[in-house]
N, C-alpha and C positions, 0 to 999 in steps of 0.2 A: 791432381785434383779433377781434371776433366773426366776421368774414369768414374769417379764417385758421382759427379753430376750426371753423367751418362746413365749410370745404374739407377739413380733416383728418377730420372726423366723417363726411361723406358718402363720402369715399374708404374709410374704415373700414367703413361700411355695405355698400359693394359688396364689399369684401374678405370680410366675414362671409358675404354671399350666396354668393360664389364658393366659399368654404371649405365651406359647407354642401352646395352642389351637388356638389363634388368628393368630399366625405366620403360623401354618399349614394350616389354612383356607385361608390365603392370598396367600401363596406360592404354594399351591396345590388347587387352586380355583376350577378347573374343577371337580376333584374327589369329593370334599366335597360339591360342588354345586349340584352334582347328588343326594346326600342324601336329601338335602332340596327339590329339584325338585320332587323326587319320593314321599316324604311325602306329599307335597302340591297337587300333582296330584292324590294321593290316588290310584295309579294304581297297588299296590301290596297288598292291604288289601283283606280281604275275599270277594270273588266275590258276595256273597249274602248279604253283609252288606248294610243296608238301609241308611247309612250316606254318601254315595258317592256323594250326591248332594252338599256337602261342598267343594268338590275339587276345586282347583284354577288352571286354565289352562293357564293363562297369563305368558309367559316367563318373561316379564318385572316385574310382581309381584314376580316371583320366585327370580329374581336377587335382587329386592328391599328387600325382606325378608331376603335373605342371607347377604346382606350388612348391614342390621339392626342388625342381629345376630353378625356379625364380629365387628361392631362398639361397641356393648354392651360388648362383650368379651374383646375388647381392653380397653374400659373404666374401666372395672373391674380390669384388670391388672394394669393400670396406678394408679387408686385409691389405690389399695392394695400396690403397690410399694411405693407410697408416704406415705401411712399410716404406713407401716413397718419402713420406714426411720424416720418418725416423732417420732414413739415410741422409736426406737433405740437411736436417737439423744437426746431424753428427758428421758432416762432411769434413770438418777440420779435426775430428777426434783421432786419437791413436788407432792404428789398424785393428787391434783387438776389440776395441769398443765399437768401431764402425762395423766390423764383421758381426758382432753380437746384435747390432741394430738392424740387421737384414732379416731377422727371423720372421717378422710379419710379412715382409715382401716374399720371402721364400714360401711361407705358408699359403699366402694368397695366390701366388703363381702356381704352386703345386695343386691347389684346389681348382683353379681355373683349368689347368691341364686335365685334371681328372674329370671335370664336368664335360668338357668337349671331347676328350678321347674316350673315356669310359662311358659316359652318358649318351653321347650322340653317335660316336663311331662304333663302339662295341655293342652297347645295348640296343640303341635305335637302329644303327646300320646293319649289324649282323644278326642279333637275336630277333628283332622285329622285321628284318628284311627291307629296311628303309631304302637301301640302294636300288631296289627293284621298282620303286615308285617314280614315275616321270614327274609328278606334281609335288610330292612331299619328300623329296630326297635332300636331306640336309648334310649328307656325308661330305661333299666337296667343301662346303662352308666350314663344317666342323674341323676338317683336316687343316684348312688354312689357319683357323683360330688356334688349335692346339699346337701346331708347328711353331707359330709365332710366339705363343706363350712359352713353349718349351725352350726355344732359343734364348728368350729373355731370362728364363729360369737358370739355364746353364751359365749364362754370362753373369748374372747377379750373384749366383752361388760361388763363383770363383773368389777365393780369398784375396782380400786387399792387403797391401803392405803399407808400412808407414811412409808418409809423404816426406820427401827431402826438404 
C-alpha cells in the first residue's frame, strides 16, 4: 500500500510544482515574459555566434510562445492533479484497475517532461542558444525539472501488483 501512496504523492508533488510555475508565469507575466523574449531574440548569446539568424523578432510570436508554454505548464498541472487523485482514490483497487487509473498521471508527467526537455532544453537551449546567455540561461533549471519529472514518470509507470 505504501507504494501506491508514494506514487500518488510524488505525482501530486509534480502537480504542485507545475501549478506554482504556471501561477507565477500568469501573475508575474511581464518578468517571465522578458525571459522568453530574450531567449527568442537571442540578444544575449555570444556576439560571434553564427546561429543568430534563428532569432525571432516578432513581439506577437513572443507572446504566442509564452502563452503556449503557460498552457502546457497548466495542462501538466491539471493532468498530474487528476492523476494523483485517481491513484489515491483507487489505492485499494485491484492492480489492473489501479494501473488503469495512472493514465492521467502518466500523461501529465510525460507532458511535463516534454515541456522542460523539448521546450527549454532542446528548443530554448540548443536551437536558440540559451546556454550561451549569462543572464537568460534556463538550461540548468530545466534539466533539474525534467530529470525529476522523468524519475517520477518511470516510477509511476511501473506496473503495480495486487496487494496481499
